[in-house]
N, C-alpha and C positions, 0 to 999 in steps of 0.2 A: 558615425552614428547609424544605428540600424533603424529599419522601418518599424517603429513601435506601435502596437495596437493599443490605443488609449481610450477607447469608447468615446463618450462625449464629455468626459470630465478632465480635470486638470492635473491632479497629483495623486499618487498612490498613498494610502494611509501609512505605508512603511517609509515614506520619504522623510528623512530626518530634517530636511529643510522646512518642512511644513510647520506652520504656526499652530499650536494647539490652543484653542480658545479664542473667542472673538467678543468684542463689546456688543451690547444690544444694538440691533439695526432693524430697519424695515425689511420685510421679506422682499427679495428681489432675485428669485431663481438661483439662490446660492447653491453651489455644487462642491463636493469634495469630502475628504475624510476628517478635516478639522472640525472642531465643535463650534457650531454657529448658534447664536441666540437672537431670535427674530420676533418682530411683532407682525401679526396678521389678524385682521378682523377683531381687534380689541383684545387679543390674547397674546401671551408670550409663549413661544415654542423653542425647544432645543432639539437637535438631532442626536439620536442615540447611536447611529452608525453612519456609514457612507450615505450621502444624500445627493440626489440628482435634481437637475434644474426643473423638471416637470412635477416634482413632488410638492404638492400644495399643502401647507399646514392645515390640519383639521379635516382634510378630505381623503377618505379611504379609497382604495382601488376597488373596481367593480368585478374583476375577473377572479377573485378568490385568492390572489397573491397579495401579501401584506406589505409590499415594499413601499411604505411611506415612512421615512425615517423620522419625520417630525413628531415630537411628543409634547403634549400640552404641559406647561409648567404652572402658569397662574394667569390671572387677568392682568392686562396692562393698565398702568395708572394713567390718569388724564394727563399728567405732566409728561410722561414718556411718549404718549400719543402725540401731544402737541410738539414736542421737541424732535421726535424721530420720524413720525409718520405712522400711518395706519392703513396699508393697502387692504382692500376688502374683496377684490375680485382678481381672478387670474385666468388667462387663456393660454395654457401651455399644454403640450402633448409630447409623449415620447417621440424621439426621432424614429421614424419608421424605416425598415429595410436597410439598416446599417450593414455594410458589407462585412462579412466575418472571415477572418483568416484562420479561425480555429477549425472549422469543419471543412473537409476536403472530400470531393466526390470520389468514391471508389466503385468502379463499375462492377467489380466482382462481388462486392457486398450487396449492391443493389440487385444484381442478377440472382443472388442467393435468396434475397427476401421474396422474390416472386416465384421461386421454385415450388411446385405443387406439394412437395414433401416438407417444405418449410413454411410457406404462406404466412410470412411475418408482416404485421402491421405495427406502425410506431406507437399506436395508442394501446397496444396490448390486447386488441380485440380478437386476434386469431392465433396463429402459432406462437408458442412461448419462447422458442429459441431463435436467436437472430443470426448467429454465426458472423457477427460483425468483426471485421479486421481492424487492427490498429491504424490502418491507412486512412480511416475516415477523419482522423485528427492530424493537424499539422503540429510539428514540434514547437512547443511554447515555452521552452526552457529559458529562464532568465539567467544572466551572469550575476554573481554576488561577490562582493569584496571579501577576500579571504580573511579569516580571523581564527588563529589557532587556540584562542582562549574560550571559544564557544563550543557547545555540545556538537556532536557529529551527526551527519545525515548518511544513512546507509540504506541499501535496498537489496533484496534477493533478486537474482536474475535466473530464470528457468532455462534449462537446456532443450526445451521443446518449444520455446516461444517463437522461434524464427520460422517455423513451418507453416506453409499454406499452399497446398497443391493447386489452388485456384490460379496462382501465378503462372502455372505451367499447363493450364488447360484442364486441370482436374476440378474436383469439387462436387461431382455428382453423388459421392458417398459422404456420409456424415464425418467419418474419420479423416477425410481429405481436407476438411475445412479447418483452418487454423488461424491463430492470432496474427501471424506474419509480422511480428515485431522486428524492426531493423536496428541492430546495434549502431549503425551509422548515425542514427538520430542523436545518440549520446556523444558521438565523436564531434558533433558540431559544438558541443560544450562539455568537454571531458571533466570539467570541475563540478558537474551537477551533483555528484555524490562524493562523499569522503571514503566510503567503502562499498564495494559491490560483492555480493556473496553468490558464487556459482553453485547452482542447485540442479540435481543432486547426484551424489555417488551412491552406489548400492553396496551391499555386503554379501560376499559368498556365503551361501547357506540360507538365503532368503526363502521364505515359504509363502509369501503373500502373492498378490495378483500380478506382481512384476517378476516372479521367480523364474519364469521361463527365459525372460530377457537376461536376467542376471546370470543364469546358468549358461546361456549361449556365449556371453562375453567371457565367463570363467573358463569354459571349454576352449574358446578361441585363444585365450591367453596361454593356456597350458599346451596347446598344439604348437604355438609359435615359439615358446620359451626355449626349448632345447637348441634350436638352430641359432638363437641369438645369445646363447651362453648364459641364459637366465634360469633361475630355479622356477619350478612350477609352484602354483599357489593353492591354498586350501581354505577351509571354512574360516571366516573372520576377516579375510582380505578384502579391501575395498576395490571396486572396479567402476569404470565409467559405464553408464547404461546405454549410451548412444554414440559409439565410436565415430560414425560418420558425421553426425551433427556436432560432436564435440571437437573433432580433429580434422575432418575432411572437407566439409562444405565451405563455400565462400558466399552463399546466398544469405543475405540478411544478417551477416555477422561483421560488416564493416571492412571486408577484405576484397581485393580485386579478384575478378573471375578466374584469372590465371593461377591463383594460389590454390584453387580447389583440387582435390584428388578424389575422384569418384570411386577409386578402387578400395578405399578404406572402409572396412566393415569389421565385424567381430573376429573374423579369422585372419585379418591382415594388419590390424591397427598398431600393434605393439612397437614397431620401429618409429612410429610417429607420436608415441605417447611421451613426449618431452617438449619442453617449452619452445625450443628453437625450430622445431619441425612441425609444430601443430598449426593447422588452419582451423576451421570450425569455430565454435563459440570460444574455446580456450585461446585460439590464436587471435580472435577478435578482441578479447579482454586484454591480451598482451599488448596489442597495438593501442588500445584505448588508454592503458596505463602509461605507455610511452608518451602519448600525446599530452596527457595530463601533466606528467613530470616535465615535459618540454615547456609548458606554460607556467611552471612553478607551483603546480598543485600536487599534493601528495595523495594519490588515489591508492588506497589499500585494497587488496583482493583477498577474499576468504573463499574456501570451498566447504560446502555443506554435505553431510552424510546423513541419509535417512529420509526424513520427511514423512508425510502421511502414508504414502504408498510403499515406503521402503524401510519401515521400522519393525518388520515382523520378527527379525532375528536378533535385535539388540539384547533382549532379555537372556537368551541362551548364550550369546557371545559374552556378555558381561559376567555371567556365572562361571564360565569356563576359563581357567588361568591360561591354558595353552592358546585358546582362541583369542583371548585378550592380547597376548603377546603378538600373535599374527596381525591382529587389527592395528596395534600400535606401530609395529614395524612397517606396515603398509602405508600408514599415515606419514611416517618419516620418509618413506620412499617417494610418496607423492610430492612432498615438499622439495626433495632433491631433484625430481624430474621437472618441477615447475617452481623455481625459486621466486617467481613473481608473487607468489602467495605468502602472506604473513600471518594467516589465521586459519585454523580448522574449526568448523562449526558442527557440533553434534546436535542433530535434530531428531531426538528419540521421542516419538509420539505413541504411547507415553509410558514412562516407568510406572509399574503397578497396574497397567491396563487402561482401557478406555479409548484405545486407538482403533485402527482399521480392523474389520472382521478377520479373525484367524490369527491375529498377532499373538505371539507367546508373551506371557507376563508372569510375574512371581511377586510374592510378598517381600522377597529379598532384593528386588530391583534397585531400591534406593541405596542400600549398602553396597551392592555390586557396582552401581554407577560411580560411587566414590572411588572404588578400586580402579575402575577404568580410567577416570580422570587423573588419579594420582600416578598411575603407571605411564599414562600418556605425557603428563607434565615432566616426569623424570626423564623419559626418553628424548623428548624435544630439547630439554635443557642440556642433556648430555651431548646430543648431536650438533646443536646449533649455537649453544652458549648464550651469553647475554647480549653481545653486540648484534646478533642476528636472531634475537628472541622471537619465537613463534607463539602467537596467542592461541588460547583455547576459548571458544565461546559455545554456548548452548542456546537453542531455541526452546523455550518452555511455554507451557500453557498459561493463559491468563486466568484460569479457573482455580480458585483456592483449593478445592478438593483434590485436584490433580497435582498442584504444587506441593501439597503436603506429602505426597508419595515420592518426591524427587530428591529429597535430602539436600536441598540446594545450599544450605549454609555449610555443609560439609564438603560439597563440591568446591565452593569458594575457598575454604580452608586448605584444600588440597590442590590448588593451582588454577581454578577457573578464573578467566579474566573478564568475560562479558556475558551478560544475560539478555538475550533478545526475547522480550516478553511479547508473546503472541496475543496481544490484546484485541483480538478479533474472533469472529465465529462464536460470539456469545449467543447469537441466535442463528438458526438455520431451519429452512423448511424441512419437514418430516420429523427431525429429531426433537425440535423444540415444542413444548406444550402450548406456548403462547407466542404471539408475535412480540418482538422486542428489538432493542438495539443490538447490533452485532459487534460494534467497535467503539462503544461510548467510553469517554474518559471518566465521567462522573456517575455515581449511583443516584437513583431517585432519592428524594428526601426521606422516604420511608421504605427502605429496601426490603425490610422484613427478612424472609429466608434467603439471605445473601448468597449462600452457597448453592442454592437451587435455581433462583430466578433473579432477574435484574442485576446481573453481574456487571462489573466495571473494571477498567484498567486501574483506577485509583485504589480500589479494594485490594487488587493483587499486589500493587506496589506497597500499600500499607502493610500487608502480610510479610512481604519480603524484607522490608526495611525495619518496620517497628517490631515485628514479632521474631524475625530470624536474624536481624542485625546486619543485613546485606548493605554494604555501602551504596549510596545512591548513584555514584559515578560508574558503578558496574552495570546498572540497569538501563536498557534501551527500550523506549516505549514504541509499540507498534501502531501503525495506521494501515488501513486497507485501501488498496486501489481497485476494489471491487465491492459490490453490494451483496447483501443477502435478502432474498425476496420471498414473498408469499402471495397467494391468491385467496380471495374470499375473506380478506381481512376486515375485522370490525374493531375500530379504534376505541370503542367503549368497553367491550368485553375482552378485547385482545385475543379473540378466537380467530382461527383461519382454517382453510381447507387443507389438511395436512398432506394429502396425496394429490393435490391439485397441480395443474401445470403452471408453476411459478416461473416468472420471467428469468431468462438467463442468456448468456452469450454462447458459450460452448457446453454448458451443463445446466441442468434444471436448478433454479434458485440462486444463480450466481452471475448476475450481470456485471461486466467489467467496465471500468471507468470510461473508457473511450466510447463504449456502447451507450452508457448512461448519458454522456454529453451529447451524443448524436440524437438519441431518441426520447429521453425523459427529462433531462435537466438543461435549461437554456443558460449557457455560460457565455453567450455571444454578444447579446445586444446591449446590455448595460449592467444587469444584476443577475445573480444566480437565482433562478426560479424554475418552476416546472414548465413543461410544455406537452403538447399532444394529450391533454386531459390530465396530466399529472401536476400536482401542487407540491412544491417544496415546503416542508413543515419543520418547525423546531419545537421539540418537546421541552417545555420550560421546567419540567420536573427533573430531567436528567441532562438538560442542555445538550441535546443530541439531535441530529437532523435525519429526516427520512422523506421519501417521495411517496405520494399516495394518489391513486386514481379511484375516486368514489364509484365510478361507473362499474368497474370490474372488481373492486376491492383489491387492486394490485398495490402491494406494500413493498417498498425497497428501502431497507436500512443501509446507510452508507456514510462514509467520511466525505465531507465537502471541503472546499478550500477553507471555509470558516473553522470547521472542527479540527482539521489538520494543523492550521495555524495555532489553534488553541492548545493542541498537544505539544507543539513546539514551544509555546510560551510556558507551559507547565514544566517541560523538561528543563528549560533555561532557569526558571524560578527555583526549581527544586534541585538543580545541579545534577541532573541525570547524565549518563554518558552520552545520550543522544536520542534520536528517533529513527525509525526505519520503516520500510514498507514491504509488504507482500502484495504484489511484486512490482519491481520497477518497470517490467515490460507491459504492465497494464495501464500505465499513465502516459499522458502526452506532455507532461511537464507542469501542469497546473497544480497538482498536489505537491510535487517536489518544491515548486516555488513557495507554496504556502508554508511548507515545513521550514524552509530556509528563513523565511521572514518571521515565523514564530520563534525560531531559535535566536533571532536577533541579528541575522545577517542583513546587510544593506545592499540593495540592487545597484549594480554599476549602471549609471544613467546612460552611458554610451552603448551598453549592450543589454538593454532591457526590452525583451520581446513583447511583454504584455504588462499593462498596469493592473496589478492584482487587487487593488483596493476595493472596487465594487463587488468582487466575488466573496468578500468577507461578511456580507449582510446575512442576517438570519432569515429563515423562512417564516411562513405564517405560524404564529404562535398557537400552541395547543398544549394542554396539560394531559399527559398520558398517566393514568393511575398506575401505581405500582401493582404487581401481582398481590402483594400483601394487602393493599387497599381493596382490591377487587374481591379477594377471598374472604375479607372480613365482613362483607355486606351480607 
């Protein structure tokens, strides 16, 4: 039995042994996730979500947070009062200063907050970037009973997540401050995910802001190749972007220090570019997969090509038959070098345009994308056959206007296996005209101009399934382990200061989940709510959560445990392929747990780190008008 953090309550809402529904009783500080029906002060109340012992029926909280689960039903009858009782007073208070195992002090993060060039305050009153490391949260991953019949849980893992020069005395420069995620935290529970997606590989020929790095690795490959008896490579070939981080380091990748090779860099990496010789993140994923398999869990690994910063050359590549052949052959080569992988993920952002500045795009991107997938499917089947079949997945926009340019139904018809729907970044500071939800499942009740404002995951799924005929089991629903923020937000007009200093962790407007838990959302003491002047709010119009600080107008749209669980439930109900996150290295386990429970997995009571039930409560209810409603006035 592990030391489980249980708050002050008794059972998680996901506990299948919990009795749902109770007969009418006198209020007596009931607690838990079951449905209670109580009499208090002549009235009958029921709880609409997890209830704590200090929540008194009919009495609201005074701090702006709404967490009183009791809802009035009706007046109690005289007979009920006589038989059951009628308490009229209560003297209960929340337990103060409950020790929290979620937050951990990280001296490097605290030192960074006080640096003159950072000057970060938890209430958002000064510097907007915190540079908070993942180390501020303890690993909170629960173990869940395996079930092959349920949808799968996946996550992207970035190959820059392990870096943080503050661990080695650096940090004086902005670029030295990193996330510092340690893959060893997942090795404590290798069954956390069903698939991890290594991100990202680049493409020779890249013309974007990573082009110099791609060229450096490309040149290094060609300089080494002759002495190793290998052919040189050309445009269209995939390459690792960070040979040392991917193949050489042992820091934060779950490997012993002696496995590191500091000599590995762009000009020396090629002999180590294979599964059995790799250290770095690729070596760490190899060992994580071994640990998962040893405990009876099938952990699939995929590798992703492209992404926001590495999609500049996809259009030119897809249009050129010779470069398509080079690309396809290099994907096959990567599978041969690293047989631990069972899937290649194409993250082209985006066919037809709308990606990073300077990306090439064409009106023919959609039809050329089909050729690329068709040729890739043929080559993989020819090389690996059915018994060792390699899957093809894509990451695609959750915006219908972008989906229309991707020809996705034809991609599926020509061999595409999985669609990772990037149902996040619907809102973001600077580019968005209004504040809004960035990763909401549902649309507001009156979405109006759906393709322009108030986007939603469900609208994208409806387009894929109902209009294009994509099978639901091929669609994986995305959730975000980071928020999108704005400053100067007005909840009535939904205006904000577009060029203002929005709160973020490593970049303006993008606070990551561990940073949010430390500074803006209290997940420690009993219920998910705001702190440091922030209030957790639930928009009843779209059933989505956000944090808001009225003092500064700081707005943070985010996925909470409640909304991630909701996405898991939606995926299970609609028989999707699963849910996934961008990115797994931004979570401490709370959102992964919520996803598992939403998908219907049951926690192993002997290996349950945290009771998730209280974290599924909504925030303070508010109705955010849709942009259509606002513009109609």
